[in-house]
C-alpha positions as CSV (number, residue, x, y, z in Angstrom):
1,M,0.0,0.0,0.0
2,T,1.4,3.4,-1.0
3,S,1.6,6.3,1.3
4,Q,-1.0,8.1,-0.8
5,T,-3.4,5.2,-0.4
6,K,-2.9,5.1,3.3
7,Q,-3.5,8.8,3.5
8,H,-6.7,8.4,1.4
9,I,-8.0,5.8,3.8
10,L,-7.2,8.0,6.8
11,D,-9.0,10.9,5.2
12,L,-12.1,8.7,4.6
13,L,-12.0,7.7,8.2
14,G,-11.5,11.3,9.3
15,V,-8.2,10.4,11.0
16,S,-5.2,12.7,10.9
17,P,-1.8,11.1,10.5
18,A,-0.9,12.3,14.0
19,S,-3.8,10.3,15.4
20,S,-3.6,7.2,13.3
21,H,-1.5,5.4,15.9
22,L,-4.4,6.0,18.4
23,V,-6.7,4.1,16.0
24,R,-4.3,1.2,15.7
25,L,-3.9,1.2,19.5
26,H,-7.7,1.2,20.0
27,R,-8.1,-1.7,17.5
28,L,-5.3,-3.6,19.2
29,R,-7.0,-3.2,22.6
30,R,-10.3,-4.5,21.2
31,V,-8.5,-7.6,19.8
32,I,-6.8,-8.2,23.1
33,S,-10.1,-7.7,24.9
34,R,-11.9,-10.3,22.8
35,F,-9.0,-12.7,23.2
36,D,-8.9,-12.3,26.9
37,E,-12.7,-12.8,27.2
38,R,-12.4,-16.1,25.3
39,F,-9.3,-17.1,27.3
40,R,-11.0,-16.4,30.6
41,N,-14.3,-18.1,29.6
42,D,-12.4,-21.2,28.4
43,Y,-10.4,-21.5,31.7
44,L,-13.5,-21.0,33.9
45,Q,-15.5,-23.6,31.9
46,K,-12.7,-26.2,32.4
47,A,-11.4,-25.5,35.9
48,L,-13.0,-27.5,38.7
49,T,-11.4,-25.3,41.3
50,P,-10.7,-21.9,39.7
51,K,-7.6,-20.2,41.0
52,L,-6.4,-16.7,40.1
53,Q,-2.9,-15.3,40.0
54,V,-2.7,-11.5,40.0
55,G,0.3,-9.8,38.5
56,G,2.4,-12.9,37.8
57,G,4.3,-11.6,34.9
58,W,6.0,-14.3,32.8
59,R,5.8,-16.9,35.6
60,L,2.8,-19.0,34.7
61,L,1.3,-21.3,37.4
62,D,-0.1,-24.6,36.1
63,G,-3.8,-24.8,36.7
64,W,-4.2,-21.2,37.5
65,L,-5.7,-18.3,35.5
66,N,-2.6,-16.2,35.2
67,T,-3.1,-12.4,34.8
68,D,-0.8,-9.4,34.3
69,L,-1.0,-5.9,33.0
70,E,1.6,-6.7,30.4
71,I,0.7,-8.6,27.2
72,I,2.3,-12.0,27.7
73,P,1.5,-15.3,25.9
74,G,-0.7,-17.5,27.9
75,V,-1.6,-14.7,30.3
76,M,-4.8,-12.8,30.5
77,C,-4.3,-9.0,30.4
78,M,-5.8,-7.4,33.5
79,D,-5.2,-4.2,35.3
80,A,-5.3,-5.1,39.0
81,T,-6.0,-1.5,40.0
82,R,-9.4,-1.6,38.4
83,Q,-12.5,-3.8,38.8
84,F,-11.6,-7.4,38.0
85,P,-13.6,-8.9,35.0
86,F,-15.1,-11.7,37.1
87,A,-18.3,-12.4,38.8
88,D,-18.5,-12.4,42.6
89,G,-17.3,-15.7,44.2
90,T,-15.6,-17.1,41.1
91,F,-12.3,-18.4,42.6
92,Y,-11.2,-20.8,45.4
93,R,-7.7,-19.2,45.6
94,V,-6.1,-15.9,44.8
95,Y,-2.3,-15.6,44.7
96,S,-0.1,-12.5,44.3
97,E,3.7,-12.5,44.6
98,H,5.7,-9.3,44.8
99,M,3.1,-7.3,42.9
100,I,1.1,-5.2,45.5
101,E,4.2,-3.0,46.2
102,H,4.1,-1.9,42.6
103,V,0.9,0.1,43.1
104,S,-0.1,2.9,45.5
105,Y,-1.5,2.1,48.9
106,Q,-5.0,3.1,47.8
107,E,-4.7,1.0,44.7
108,G,-3.5,-1.9,46.8
109,V,-6.6,-1.6,49.0
110,G,-8.7,-1.6,45.9
111,M,-7.0,-4.7,44.6
112,L,-7.5,-6.5,47.9
113,K,-11.2,-5.6,47.8
114,E,-11.5,-7.1,44.4
115,C,-9.7,-10.2,45.5
116,Y,-12.2,-10.6,48.3
117,R,-15.1,-10.1,46.0
118,V,-14.1,-12.7,43.4
119,L,-13.2,-15.3,46.1
120,R,-15.8,-17.9,47.2
121,V,-16.7,-18.1,50.8
122,G,-14.0,-20.2,52.4
123,G,-11.6,-19.3,49.7
124,V,-8.0,-18.2,50.5
125,I,-5.8,-15.3,49.4
126,R,-2.0,-15.5,49.6
127,V,0.0,-12.3,49.2
128,I,3.8,-12.0,49.2
129,T,5.6,-8.6,49.2
130,P,8.9,-7.1,50.5
131,N,9.0,-6.6,54.3
132,L,9.7,-3.0,55.3
133,A,10.9,-4.1,58.7
134,T,13.5,-6.3,57.1
135,I,14.7,-3.6,54.8
136,I,14.9,-0.9,57.4
137,G,16.6,-3.4,59.8
138,L,19.6,-3.3,57.5
139,Y,20.4,0.2,58.8
140,I,22.6,-0.9,61.7
141,D,26.3,-1.1,62.3
142,D,26.6,-4.9,62.9
143,L,24.7,-6.9,60.3
144,C,24.0,-10.6,60.9
145,G,25.0,-13.2,58.4
146,A,21.7,-13.2,56.4
147,Q,21.7,-9.4,56.4
148,K,25.3,-9.3,55.1
149,E,24.5,-11.9,52.4
150,Y,21.4,-10.0,51.3
151,V,23.2,-6.6,51.1
152,E,26.1,-8.1,49.2
153,W,23.9,-9.8,46.7
154,I,21.6,-6.8,46.1
155,C,24.6,-4.6,45.6
156,Q,26.3,-6.9,43.2
157,T,23.1,-7.5,41.2
158,F,21.3,-4.2,41.2
159,V,23.3,-1.3,42.6
160,R,25.3,0.5,39.9
161,E,25.7,4.2,40.8
162,S,25.8,4.3,44.6
163,P,28.0,2.8,47.3
164,P,27.7,-0.9,47.8
165,N,26.2,-0.7,51.3
166,A,22.9,-1.0,53.2
167,V,22.0,2.6,52.5
168,S,22.0,1.8,48.7
169,V,20.0,-1.4,49.3
170,I,17.3,0.5,51.2
171,N,17.2,3.2,48.5
172,T,17.0,0.6,45.8
173,M,14.0,-1.1,47.4
174,F,12.1,2.2,47.4
175,H,13.2,3.6,44.0
176,Q,13.8,0.6,41.7
177,W,11.4,-1.8,39.9
178,G,8.5,0.6,40.0
179,H,7.9,0.2,43.7
180,Q,5.3,2.6,45.1
181,F,4.5,1.4,48.7
182,I,6.5,-1.0,50.8
183,Y,4.5,-2.8,53.6
184,D,5.4,-4.1,57.0
185,E,3.5,-7.1,58.3
186,K,1.0,-5.0,60.4
187,T,0.1,-2.6,57.7
188,L,-0.5,-5.4,55.1
189,A,-2.5,-7.5,57.6
190,N,-4.6,-4.6,58.6
191,S,-5.3,-3.9,54.9
192,I,-6.4,-7.5,54.4
193,H,-8.6,-7.4,57.5
194,A,-10.1,-4.1,56.5
195,V,-11.6,-5.5,53.2
196,G,-13.3,-8.4,55.0
197,F,-10.9,-11.3,55.3
198,N,-10.5,-13.4,58.5
199,S,-7.8,-15.4,60.0
200,V,-4.8,-13.5,58.6
201,R,-1.6,-15.4,59.3
202,R,2.0,-15.2,58.3
203,C,3.8,-18.1,56.7
204,R,7.3,-18.8,55.6
205,L,7.7,-19.0,51.8
206,G,6.8,-22.4,50.6
207,E,4.7,-23.2,53.7
208,S,1.0,-23.1,53.9
209,S,-1.9,-24.7,55.8
210,F,-3.4,-25.4,52.3
211,L,-1.7,-28.1,50.2
212,D,-2.3,-26.2,46.9
213,L,-0.6,-23.1,48.2
214,Q,2.6,-24.7,49.3
215,N,5.8,-24.2,47.4
216,M,4.3,-21.4,45.3
217,E,7.0,-18.7,45.4
218,N,9.6,-18.2,42.8
219,E,12.5,-18.5,45.2
220,Q,14.9,-19.6,42.5
221,R,15.3,-15.9,41.3
222,Y,17.2,-15.2,44.5
223,P,20.1,-17.1,46.2
224,Q,18.8,-19.7,48.6
225,G,16.9,-18.2,51.5
226,L,17.2,-14.6,50.5
227,L,13.7,-14.2,49.0
228,N,12.2,-15.5,52.3
229,F,14.5,-13.2,54.2
230,E,13.2,-10.2,52.2
231,S,9.5,-11.1,52.1
232,I,6.3,-11.2,54.0
233,A,3.8,-14.0,53.1
234,L,0.3,-13.6,54.5
235,E,-2.7,-15.8,54.0
236,A,-6.3,-15.1,54.8
237,V,-9.7,-16.8,54.5
238,K,-12.9,-15.3,53.2
């Protein structure tokens, strides 16, 4: 197609060259929306115990409906800061690992409300996020073994333009990876309670009172033990 032909089509559509990319973007969104609707419906028709992963990125959990804001093969595109496209009481489990810290506090509360809404009575949510108490606890003179190992690894892996010390690690946690709000255990537990959940309890990574929520975390992305050192894992029942 020549440039003249393309311009003629845009003229017929009443679209200026500057806005043509908006038309393409709108059409792409419609295509994705139709795909996601079919993808969602197909999963829910086949799943005996539907389970939802919120913001899982490229890590797909077998048997779960995996969702993320990014467009990823095999993943339903979903903005977790908006109303979830599911009916009330759809899922038995909701899982979110290192995602809630990427949205604001108010958006996180909204996400938790939606998780509560789409869970069935007796359903369980499991949320993992960095622990503010652990990160702030690095700001001491004498670090223990796990603290030293964590600081050294974070500095070697992620710190590029600041001193390789705990101060840089703390700043990295707040300013890298799109983090917006870092929770401590009490704040996250209170947020989960506030939207209606009961029996909020903390677990070690990999451990759970529910068999299908054991060994869920992607601990392989950190050296052994360090993701558990960094994280809070909370479970709660609707």
